[in-house]
C-alpha positions as CSV (number, residue, x, y, z in Angstrom):
1,M,76.6,101.7,109.8
2,T,74.5,100.7,106.8
3,A,76.3,97.9,105.0
4,P,76.7,98.4,101.3
5,S,75.4,95.7,99.0
6,T,78.1,93.2,98.1
7,F,76.0,91.2,95.7
8,G,77.9,90.5,92.5
9,L,81.3,91.4,93.9
10,S,84.3,89.1,93.9
11,S,85.2,87.2,97.1
12,E,88.2,89.6,97.7
13,A,85.9,92.6,97.4
14,R,83.3,91.1,99.8
15,N,86.2,90.2,102.3
16,L,87.4,93.9,102.2
17,H,83.8,95.1,102.8
18,W,83.6,92.6,105.7
19,L,86.9,93.8,107.2
20,L,85.8,97.4,107.0
21,T,82.4,96.7,108.6
22,N,84.2,94.7,111.3
23,L,86.6,97.7,111.9
24,V,83.7,100.1,112.4
25,D,81.5,97.8,114.4
26,E,84.2,96.6,116.8
27,V,86.2,99.7,117.6
28,P,84.5,102.2,119.8
29,G,84.7,105.8,118.7
30,I,85.1,105.2,114.9
31,Q,82.7,107.5,113.1
32,S,83.7,106.9,109.5
33,V,86.3,105.0,107.4
34,A,87.5,105.4,103.9
35,V,90.0,103.5,101.7
36,V,91.4,105.8,99.1
37,S,93.5,104.8,96.1
38,S,97.0,106.2,95.5
39,D,95.4,108.7,93.0
40,G,92.9,110.0,95.5
41,L,89.8,108.1,94.5
42,L,87.4,106.6,97.1
43,L,87.5,102.8,96.9
44,L,85.7,101.6,100.0
45,S,83.6,103.4,102.6
46,S,81.9,102.7,105.9
47,D,78.9,104.9,104.9
48,A,78.5,104.4,101.2
49,G,75.0,105.8,101.3
50,R,76.3,109.2,102.4
51,N,78.0,109.7,99.0
52,V,74.5,110.2,97.5
53,E,73.6,112.5,100.4
54,A,76.8,114.5,99.7
55,R,75.9,115.1,96.1
56,Q,72.4,116.1,96.9
57,A,73.4,118.4,99.8
58,R,76.0,120.2,97.6
59,E,73.2,121.1,95.2
60,T,71.3,122.9,98.0
61,K,74.1,124.0,100.2
62,P,77.2,125.6,98.7
63,T,79.5,124.7,101.6
64,G,78.7,120.9,101.3
65,P,78.0,118.4,104.0
66,R,80.3,117.6,107.0
67,G,81.5,114.1,107.5
68,S,80.6,112.4,104.3
69,S,82.8,109.6,102.9
70,A,83.6,111.8,99.8
71,D,84.8,114.5,102.1
72,L,86.8,112.1,104.2
73,A,88.4,110.6,101.1
74,T,89.4,114.1,99.9
75,I,91.0,115.0,103.3
76,V,92.8,111.6,103.6
77,S,94.2,112.0,100.1
78,G,95.4,115.6,100.8
79,I,97.0,114.6,104.1
80,G,98.6,111.6,102.5
81,S,100.2,113.8,99.7
82,L,101.4,116.3,102.2
83,T,103.0,113.8,104.5
84,I,104.6,111.9,101.6
85,G,106.0,115.2,100.4
86,A,107.3,116.1,103.8
87,A,109.0,112.7,104.2
88,K,110.7,113.0,100.9
89,L,111.9,116.6,101.7
90,M,113.3,115.4,105.0
91,A,114.7,112.2,103.6
92,F,113.1,110.1,106.4
93,G,111.7,107.3,104.2
94,G,108.1,106.3,103.7
95,V,105.1,107.5,105.8
96,K,103.6,104.7,107.9
97,H,100.8,106.6,109.6
98,T,99.6,110.1,110.5
99,M,97.4,111.0,113.5
100,I,95.7,114.4,114.1
101,A,94.0,115.1,117.4
102,M,91.5,117.9,117.4
103,D,89.2,119.3,120.1
104,E,86.1,117.4,118.8
105,G,87.7,114.3,117.2
106,S,90.7,112.6,115.6
107,L,91.8,111.8,112.1
108,F,94.0,108.8,111.4
109,V,95.7,108.1,108.0
110,M,97.7,104.9,107.4
111,S,99.5,103.7,104.3
112,I,98.5,100.5,102.6
113,S,101.2,98.6,100.7
114,D,100.2,99.7,97.2
115,G,100.1,103.4,97.9
116,S,96.4,103.4,98.9
117,L,95.5,105.0,102.2
118,L,93.2,104.0,105.1
119,G,91.5,107.0,106.7
120,V,89.5,106.9,110.0
121,H,87.5,109.7,111.5
122,G,87.2,109.1,115.3
123,S,85.3,110.8,118.0
124,A,86.9,113.0,120.6
125,D,86.7,110.2,123.2
126,C,88.2,107.4,121.1
127,D,91.2,105.6,122.4
128,M,93.8,106.6,119.7
129,S,96.1,103.6,120.4
130,V,93.2,101.1,120.0
131,V,92.1,102.8,116.7
132,A,95.7,102.7,115.4
133,Y,96.1,99.1,116.4
134,H,92.9,98.0,114.6
135,M,93.9,100.1,111.6
136,A,97.2,98.2,111.4
137,L,95.3,94.9,111.6
138,F,93.1,96.1,108.7
139,V,96.1,97.2,106.6
140,G,97.9,93.9,107.3
141,R,94.9,91.9,106.2
142,A,93.8,94.0,103.3
143,G,97.1,95.3,101.9
144,H,98.1,92.1,100.0
145,V,94.7,91.7,98.3
146,L,94.3,95.3,97.1
147,T,95.4,94.6,93.5
148,P,94.8,96.9,90.6
149,E,92.0,94.7,89.5
150,L,90.3,94.8,92.9
151,R,90.8,98.6,93.1
152,S,89.0,98.9,89.7
153,E,86.2,96.6,90.9
154,L,85.7,98.6,94.1
155,R,85.7,101.9,92.2
156,Q,83.2,100.7,89.7
157,S,80.9,99.3,92.4
158,L,80.9,102.8,94.2
159,E,80.1,104.6,91.0
160,F,77.3,102.1,90.2
161,A,75.8,102.6,93.7
162,A,76.2,106.4,93.4
163,A,74.3,106.3,90.1
164,G,71.4,104.6,91.9
165,G,71.9,101.2,90.5
166,A,71.6,97.9,92.4
167,R,74.0,95.0,91.9
C-alpha cells in the first residue's frame, strides 16, 4: 500500500489514516479498503493513488478499471443503501455488517456510527472472521471521531490529491 500524504491534516485525520494503514498492513488478504460517507462520497482509501489511475483509465477504456478505490466506494455505497432498505422493509432494525463471498474474493461492508460505511475487498483466501473482527476494531476506534468536520476535511484532502496537489 502506498501511504497517502497526511501533511497538513488534523491529528484526527492522521489517526484515521494510520488506523486504515494498520488494518491493511496487519490483516492478511485485504486488497483494498474504503471509508464512504452516508451520502456515498469516498472519504478515506487504502490506495488513494488509484483514484487518479481510475480517472485516466476511464478516458481510454469505456468500461473503467477494476478494483480502484472509487469503484469500491461506489459498490459499498450501493450495497449499504440496498441493505438499509431491506432492513427497513423487514423491520429488523439497523444493518451492522454485510459479507459477500464470491469465487475470487470477498466484500465486507460495516456500518460506522454516523451512517458512514467501511468497505473491504478481500482475496479469495482471506479468513472472513479475522477480517470482520479487525473491521469491528476499526469501526470502534474510528466511529466516535468521524465528525462532520472531519468528514469534510477528509473529502477535501482526497479532492486536493486527485487534482494533483500536494499538501
